[in-house]
C-alpha positions as CSV (number, residue, x, y, z in Angstrom):
1,X,0.0,0.0,0.0
2,X,1.4,3.4,-1.0
3,X,1.4,6.1,1.6
4,X,-0.4,9.3,1.1
5,X,1.8,12.3,2.0
6,X,0.3,14.8,4.3
7,X,1.6,18.4,4.6
8,X,5.2,17.4,4.8
9,X,7.7,16.0,2.3
10,X,10.0,14.7,5.0
11,X,9.6,12.9,8.2
12,X,12.7,13.2,10.5
13,X,12.9,10.0,12.6
14,X,15.1,10.1,15.7
15,X,15.4,7.2,18.2
16,X,16.5,8.2,21.6
17,X,18.2,6.0,24.3
18,X,19.9,7.6,27.2
19,X,21.1,10.6,25.2
20,X,20.6,13.4,27.7
21,X,24.1,14.9,27.1
22,X,23.6,15.8,23.4
23,X,19.8,15.6,23.0
24,X,18.9,19.3,23.3
25,X,21.4,20.3,20.7
26,X,20.3,17.5,18.4
27,X,16.6,18.5,18.6
28,X,17.4,22.2,18.2
29,X,19.5,21.4,15.1
30,X,16.4,19.9,13.4
31,X,14.0,22.5,14.6
32,X,16.2,25.3,13.3
33,X,16.5,24.0,9.7
34,X,16.1,26.3,6.8
35,X,13.4,23.9,5.5
36,X,10.5,24.1,7.9
37,X,7.8,21.7,6.5
38,X,8.5,18.4,8.2
39,X,7.3,16.2,11.0
40,X,9.8,15.3,13.7
41,X,9.2,11.8,15.1
42,X,11.1,11.3,18.3
43,X,10.9,7.9,19.9
44,X,12.2,7.5,23.4
45,X,13.4,3.9,23.5
46,X,13.1,3.1,27.2
47,X,15.6,5.6,28.4
48,X,16.4,5.6,32.1
49,X,18.2,9.0,32.1
50,X,16.7,12.5,31.7
51,X,16.0,12.1,28.0
52,X,12.2,12.1,28.1
53,X,12.1,15.2,30.3
54,X,14.4,17.0,27.8
55,X,12.2,15.9,24.9
56,X,9.1,17.1,26.7
57,X,10.6,20.6,27.2
58,X,10.1,21.3,23.5
59,X,6.9,22.8,22.3
60,X,6.7,22.6,18.5
61,X,3.8,21.3,16.5
62,X,6.2,19.4,14.2
63,X,7.3,17.2,17.0
64,X,5.5,13.9,17.6
65,X,6.8,12.0,20.7
66,X,6.4,8.3,21.2
67,X,7.7,6.1,24.0
68,X,8.7,2.5,24.0
69,X,7.9,1.0,27.5
70,X,11.2,-0.9,27.4
71,X,14.4,-0.6,25.3
72,X,13.7,-2.5,22.0
73,X,16.8,-1.4,20.2
74,X,17.6,1.0,17.5
75,X,16.5,-1.2,14.5
76,X,13.0,-1.9,15.8
77,X,12.7,1.7,17.0
78,X,13.6,3.1,13.6
79,X,11.2,0.7,11.9
80,X,8.5,1.9,14.2
81,X,9.4,5.5,13.3
82,X,9.1,4.7,9.6
83,X,5.7,3.1,10.1
84,X,4.5,6.2,11.9
85,X,5.9,8.6,9.3
86,X,3.8,10.6,6.9
87,X,6.5,12.1,4.7
88,X,7.6,11.1,1.2
89,X,11.1,11.0,2.5
90,X,12.6,9.8,5.7
91,X,15.5,11.8,7.2
92,X,17.5,9.7,9.7
93,X,18.7,11.5,12.8
94,X,20.7,10.3,15.8
95,X,20.2,11.8,19.2
96,X,23.9,12.6,19.6
97,X,24.3,14.3,16.2
98,X,23.9,17.8,15.1
99,X,22.5,18.6,11.6
100,X,23.8,21.7,9.8
101,X,21.0,24.3,9.3
102,X,20.5,23.6,5.5
103,X,20.7,19.8,5.7
104,X,17.0,19.0,5.0
105,X,16.8,21.8,2.3
106,X,19.7,20.4,0.4
107,X,18.7,16.8,0.7
108,X,15.1,17.4,-0.3
109,X,16.2,19.5,-3.2
110,X,18.6,16.8,-4.4
111,X,15.9,14.1,-4.1
112,X,13.3,16.1,-5.9
113,X,15.6,16.8,-8.8
114,X,16.9,13.2,-9.0
115,X,13.8,10.9,-8.7
116,X,15.9,7.9,-9.9
117,X,17.9,8.1,-6.6
118,X,16.6,6.1,-3.7
119,X,19.0,7.3,-0.9
120,X,21.2,10.3,-0.2
121,X,23.4,11.2,2.7
122,X,25.6,14.1,3.7
123,X,29.1,14.8,5.0
124,X,30.0,14.4,8.6
125,X,32.3,16.4,10.9
126,X,33.5,14.6,13.9
127,X,33.8,16.5,17.1
128,X,35.2,15.7,20.6
129,X,33.4,16.0,23.9
130,X,34.1,19.8,23.9
131,X,32.5,20.3,20.5
132,X,35.9,20.9,18.8
133,X,36.3,19.5,15.3
134,X,38.6,16.5,15.1
135,X,38.0,15.3,11.5
136,X,35.9,15.7,8.4
137,X,34.5,12.6,6.8
138,X,33.5,12.7,3.1
């Protein structure tokens, strides 16, 4: 069965398990994208730290919060997020990553201009615990 796309082209799916240290920055990096028409599916995968409280601090209509009663793992949690998504595209986000502000805009633009492509990615810049750049992966 083919999905019908609602008011968003992209669903950002982010599983969260005990990610309190970086979670606020990860969420803000998605909410502050130059492309605004997305849904943000955040699934708390049975965290036992402060993750769920951090997630609940955000008040944005694009955020949809789901909770797994127990930790079921990243693969099953991602599959759950995909099933819950309404977007034409799925943008994968980790709870300890930070997306550059134009990530979604560039990826959606590329996918719309290249319908024969099934998957796209982006560059990564590795940082240390202080946020200092330590490498750039291409």
